[in-house]
C-alpha positions in Angstrom: -11.2 53.4 43.8 -9.9 50.4 41.8 -6.8 51.1 39.6 -7.5 51.9 36.0 -6.8 49.2 33.4 -4.7 49.8 30.3 -5.7 48.7 26.8 -3.0 46.1 26.9 -4.4 44.6 30.1 -7.8 44.4 28.4 -6.2 42.7 25.4 -4.6 40.1 27.8 -7.9 39.7 29.7 -9.7 38.9 26.4 -7.4 36.0 25.7 -7.6 34.7 29.3 -11.4 34.8 29.0 -11.1 32.7 25.9 -9.0 30.1 27.7 -11.6 29.9 30.5 -14.5 29.4 28.0 -12.6 26.5 26.4 -12.4 24.8 29.8 -8.6 25.3 30.1 -6.8 26.3 33.2 -6.2 30.0 32.5 -2.7 31.4 32.1 -1.5 33.9 34.6 -0.9 37.4 33.3 2.9 36.9 33.3 2.5 34.0 31.0 0.1 35.9 28.8 2.4 38.8 28.6 5.3 36.6 27.4 3.1 34.9 24.8 1.0 37.8 23.5 3.3 40.9 23.6 4.7 40.1 20.1 1.1 40.0 18.7 0.3 43.3 20.4 3.4 45.0 19.1 2.4 44.0 15.5 -1.2 45.1 15.7 -2.3 48.2 13.8 -3.3 51.5 15.5 -6.9 50.8 14.6 -6.8 47.4 16.3 -5.3 48.8 19.4 -7.8 51.6 19.5 -10.6 49.0 20.0 -9.0 47.9 23.2 -8.4 51.5 24.3 -12.1 52.1 23.8 -12.9 49.0 25.8 -10.5 50.0 28.5 -12.2 53.4 28.7 -15.6 51.8 29.1 -14.2 49.3 31.6 -12.6 52.0 33.7 -15.8 54.1 33.6 -17.9 51.2 34.9 -15.4 49.1 36.8 -17.7 49.0 39.8 -19.9 46.7 37.8 -17.1 44.1 37.2 -15.4 41.6 39.4 -11.7 41.4 38.5 -11.5 37.7 39.3 -14.1 36.8 36.7 -13.8 36.8 32.9 -14.6 40.0 31.0 -17.8 38.7 29.4 -18.6 42.4 28.6 -16.1 42.3 25.7 -16.7 38.8 24.4 -17.7 39.8 20.9 -14.4 41.7 20.3 -12.5 38.9 21.9 -14.0 36.4 19.4 -13.0 38.4 16.4 -9.5 39.0 17.9 -9.0 35.3 18.4 -9.9 34.7 14.7 -7.3 37.3 13.8 -4.6 35.5 15.9 -5.4 32.0 14.6 -5.9 32.7 10.9 -2.2 33.0 9.9 -1.5 29.6 11.3 -4.5 28.1 9.6 -3.4 29.6 6.2 0.1 28.2 6.7 -1.3 24.8 7.4 -3.5 25.0 4.3 -0.4 25.7 2.2 1.4 22.7 3.8 -1.2 20.5 2.2 -0.4 21.8 -1.3 1.9 19.1 -2.6 3.8 20.8 -5.4 4.1 24.0 -7.5 1.8 22.6 -10.3 -1.0 22.1 -7.7 -0.3 25.7 -6.5 -0.6 27.1 -10.0 -4.1 25.7 -10.3 -5.1 26.5 -6.7 -8.0 29.0 -6.6 -7.9 32.0 -4.3 -10.6 34.6 -3.5 -9.6 38.2 -2.9 -12.1 40.3 -1.0 -12.4 44.1 -0.5 -15.3 45.7 1.5 -16.0 49.4 1.8 -18.0 49.7 5.0 -20.8 52.0 6.1 -18.9 52.7 9.4 -19.1 54.5 12.7 -15.8 53.8 14.3 -16.7 55.3 17.6 -19.6 52.8 18.1 -17.8 49.9 16.3 -20.7 49.8 13.8 -19.8 48.2 10.4 -22.1 47.2 7.6 -21.1 46.6 3.9 -21.4 49.5 1.6 -19.7 47.7 -1.2 -18.6 44.1 -1.6 -16.1 43.0 -4.3 -14.7 39.5 -4.6 -12.5 38.0 -7.2 -11.5 34.4 -7.9 -8.2 33.7 -9.6 -5.3 31.3 -9.9 -1.7 31.8 -11.0 -2.0 29.7 -14.1 -5.0 31.3 -15.8 -5.5 34.6 -13.9 -9.0 35.9 -13.2 -11.9 33.5 -13.4 -14.9 35.1 -11.7 -15.8 38.4 -10.0 -18.6 39.5 -7.7 -19.6 43.1 -7.0 -22.4 44.8 -5.1 -23.1 48.2 -3.6 -25.5 47.9 -0.7 -28.0 50.4 0.7 -28.8 50.8 4.4 -31.9 53.0 4.3 -33.9 50.2 6.1 -31.5 49.7 9.0 -28.8 52.4 9.6 -29.0 53.8 13.2 -30.2 57.4 12.8 -27.9 58.6 15.6 -24.8 57.3 13.7 -25.6 59.2 10.5 -23.1 62.1 10.9 -20.2 59.8 11.8 -21.0 57.4 9.0 -21.2 60.3 6.5 -17.7 61.5 7.6 -16.3 58.0 7.1 -17.9 57.6 3.7 -16.6 61.0 2.4 -13.1 60.1 3.6 -12.8 56.6 2.3 -15.2 55.5 -0.4 -17.8 58.2 -1.1 -20.7 55.8 -1.2 -23.5 58.1 0.1 -25.4 56.4 3.0 -28.6 57.9 1.7 -28.3 57.0 -2.0 -30.7 54.4 -3.2 -28.9 51.1 -3.5 -30.3 47.5 -3.3 -31.3 46.6 0.2 -32.7 43.1 -0.1 -30.2 41.7 2.3 -31.3 38.1 2.2 -31.0 38.1 -1.6 -27.7 39.9 -1.6 -26.2 37.5 1.0 -27.6 34.5 -1.0 -25.9 35.8 -4.2 -22.6 36.5 -2.5 -22.6 33.0 -0.9 -23.4 31.4 -4.2 -20.4 33.2 -5.8 -18.1 32.0 -3.0 -19.2 28.4 -3.3 -19.3 28.6 -7.1 -22.5 26.5 -7.2 -26.0 26.0 -5.9 -26.4 27.0 -2.2 -28.8 25.1 0.0 -31.0 27.8 1.7 -31.3 25.5 4.7 -27.5 25.9 5.3 -27.9 29.7 5.3 -30.9 29.6 7.7 -29.1 27.2 10.1 -25.6 28.7 9.8 -24.0 25.5 8.6 -22.6 26.7 5.3 -18.9 26.1 4.8 -17.2 29.0 3.0 -13.7 29.2 1.5 -10.9 31.4 2.8 -11.2 35.1 1.7 -8.1 37.3 1.5 -8.0 41.1 2.1 -5.2 43.5 2.7 -4.7 44.1 6.4 -2.7 47.3 6.1 -5.0 49.5 4.0 -6.1 52.6 5.9 -9.8 52.6 6.7 -10.2 49.0 5.7 -8.9 45.8 7.5 -9.7 42.2 8.1 -11.7 42.7 11.3 -13.9 45.4 9.8 -14.5 43.2 6.8 -15.4 40.3 9.0 -17.6 42.4 11.3 -19.5 43.9 8.4 -20.2 40.5 6.8 -21.4 39.1 10.1 -23.8 42.0 10.5 -25.1 41.5 6.9 -25.6 37.8 7.6 -27.4 38.4 10.9 -29.6 41.1 9.3 -30.5 38.8 6.4 -31.1 35.7 8.6 -31.9 36.9 12.1 -32.9 33.4 13.0 -29.3 32.2 12.9 -27.4 32.1 16.2 -25.0 34.9 16.6 -22.0 32.5 17.2 -22.7 30.7 14.0 -22.7 34.1 12.2 -19.3 34.8 13.6 -17.8 31.4 12.7 -18.8 31.2 9.0 -16.3 33.7 7.6 -12.6 32.9 7.3 -10.9 36.2 6.5 -7.2 35.9 5.8 -4.4 38.3 5.1 -3.5 39.0 1.4 0.0 40.0 2.4 0.5 36.5 4.0 -1.1 34.9 0.9 1.7 36.4 -1.3 4.4 35.3 1.2 3.0 31.8 1.4 2.9 31.5 -2.5 6.6 32.6 -2.6 7.6 30.2 0.1 5.8 27.3 -1.7 7.7 28.2 -4.9 11.0 28.1 -3.0 11.8 31.7 -3.9 14.1 32.0 -0.9 12.7 35.0 0.9 13.2 35.9 4.5 9.6 35.0 5.6 10.0 35.8 9.2 11.4 39.3 8.5 8.6 40.0 6.0 5.9 38.8 8.4 7.2 41.0 11.2 7.2 44.1 8.9 4.6 43.9 6.2 5.3 47.3 4.6 7.3 45.9 1.7 4.6 43.3 1.0 1.8 45.8 1.2 3.8 48.1 -1.2 3.9 45.2 -3.7 0.1 44.7 -3.5 -0.7 48.4 -3.7 1.8 49.4 -6.4 1.0 50.7 -9.9 -2.6 51.4 -9.6 -4.2 51.3 -13.0 -6.5 54.3 -12.7 -9.8 54.6 -14.5 -11.5 51.8 -16.3 -11.5 49.0 -13.8 -13.9 50.3 -11.1 -17.7 49.8 -10.9 -20.0 52.2 -12.7 -20.9 54.0 -9.5 -17.3 55.1 -8.9 -16.3 55.4 -12.5 -19.0 58.0 -13.2 -17.9 60.0 -10.3 -14.2 59.8 -11.4 -13.2 58.1 -8.2 -12.4 54.6 -9.4 -9.4 54.5 -7.1 -11.8 54.2 -4.2 -13.7 51.3 -5.7 -13.6 47.9 -4.1 -13.7 46.2 -7.4 -10.7 48.1 -8.7 -8.7 47.3 -5.5 -9.0 43.5 -5.9 -8.1 43.6 -9.6 -5.1 45.6 -8.6 -4.1 43.1 -5.9 -4.5 40.1 -8.2 -2.5 41.8 -11.0 0.3 42.8 -8.6 0.5 39.3 -7.1 0.8 37.7 -10.6 3.3 40.4 -11.9 5.5 40.0 -8.8 5.6 36.2 -8.9 6.3 36.5 -12.6 9.5 38.5 -11.8 10.9 35.2 -10.3 9.3 32.7 -12.6 7.5 32.5 -16.0 3.7 32.5 -15.5 3.0 33.4 -19.2 0.9 36.4 -18.1 -2.1 37.1 -20.3 -3.4 40.7 -20.5 -7.0 40.9 -19.5 -6.7 37.8 -17.3 -3.7 38.2 -15.1 -3.6 42.0 -15.4 -5.5 44.8 -17.0 -5.0 45.2 -20.7 -4.2 48.7 -22.1 -6.2 48.9 -25.3 -5.3 51.0 -28.3 -8.3 53.3 -27.7 -6.8 54.2 -24.2 -9.3 52.2 -22.2 -8.6 49.4 -19.7 -9.8 45.8 -20.0 -10.1 43.0 -17.5 -12.1 39.9 -18.6 -14.6 38.8 -16.1 -16.3 35.4 -16.0 -15.1 34.5 -19.5 -12.9 31.7 -21.0 -9.7 31.9 -22.9 -8.3 31.9 -25.5 -9.2 35.3 -26.8 -8.4 36.7 -30.2 -6.9 40.1 -31.0 -10.4 41.1 -32.2 -11.9 40.1 -28.9 -9.5 42.5 -27.2 -10.2 45.2 -29.8 -6.6 45.3 -31.0 -5.3 46.1 -34.4 -5.4 43.2 -36.9 -1.6 42.6 -36.6 -1.3 43.2 -32.9 -0.4 40.5 -30.4 -0.5 40.2 -26.7 3.1 41.3 -26.5 2.0 44.7 -27.8 0.1 45.4 -24.6 2.5 43.7 -22.1 4.8 46.0 -20.1 8.5 45.5 -21.0 9.3 44.5 -17.5 7.0 41.5 -17.9 8.2 40.4 -21.3 11.8 40.3 -20.1 11.2 38.7 -16.7 13.8 36.2 -15.6 12.8 32.5 -15.8 13.8 30.0 -13.2 13.6 26.2 -13.4 10.7 25.7 -10.9 8.0 24.2 -13.0 8.8 20.6 -12.0 9.3 21.4 -8.3 
């Protein structure tokens, strides 16, 4: 009987298989171990579990494999893993092309959060809820997208129990509730939002659409970059089955929101220990996840059920606000309530201004006649320290 393979061995074999597919001379396993062990050590438990599951399947069926050949059996997982490895470098390179802080202030970023209809045991992910938000540091929020998606037409009946358990634990979007399920139209509207303009339907059908970077929090329990990417790929392939599978996989560029914050700080010369933060993201994740606003910012579905803290829309508003507030502690962004962060109105409700233009009057914000923006800004923001970085 052949010796059993560990999850780490499968992880290395995936990367070696990728080298072979690119026509390169494959590295030996000693070289791969030296190069990839830091990546393995920084992977989350969920990411490692995928390789553990693959190792179990490999060990159960190893009579069907030739150890000297690439592990084509796990090529789909390998493809998404490669994207995960390469994306941080691509994001860093993108920031290198931002010439100065003024350009950075006007640079638009898109935050993404997806609650999935999921069956982890079968690695099945399909979007239950998609929320995306476009913002820049200068003006705050500019546009939002939100959609809850039904799966009554497609969900595998055998996965129902596992998917219900996942739903109840993480987002409480019932798999059997009636939600929109015109997948082609949903994907068209989502793509149109991402491009902020008219989409050529031919690009969607041929898989030639170029989409911008999307940033999601990697560390959030139950949601991560690979699940978000996998679910969008499945939505795309379901909406446009004529598109080649590899094109479906290549269209989405999902980046790490924690790295986004670190790259912004680095570009502003805020003198942080980037390497230390990148190796241990807990402090960065705490910044993004801090001071959750509570009710008022979620979608109607979650608000009516008093579970807005589970809403994808509420999550991305929170991330954007915390990014802006954190950067403002080092600089002077001139934060505007309702645009950079949620406004606390006099009647106790929350307000975030979606898809609207400033300036807004006190009346627009439903404030008292003599109220000003300062009346609804937290003291910590009003008194933030200002540094001379604007002309950097």
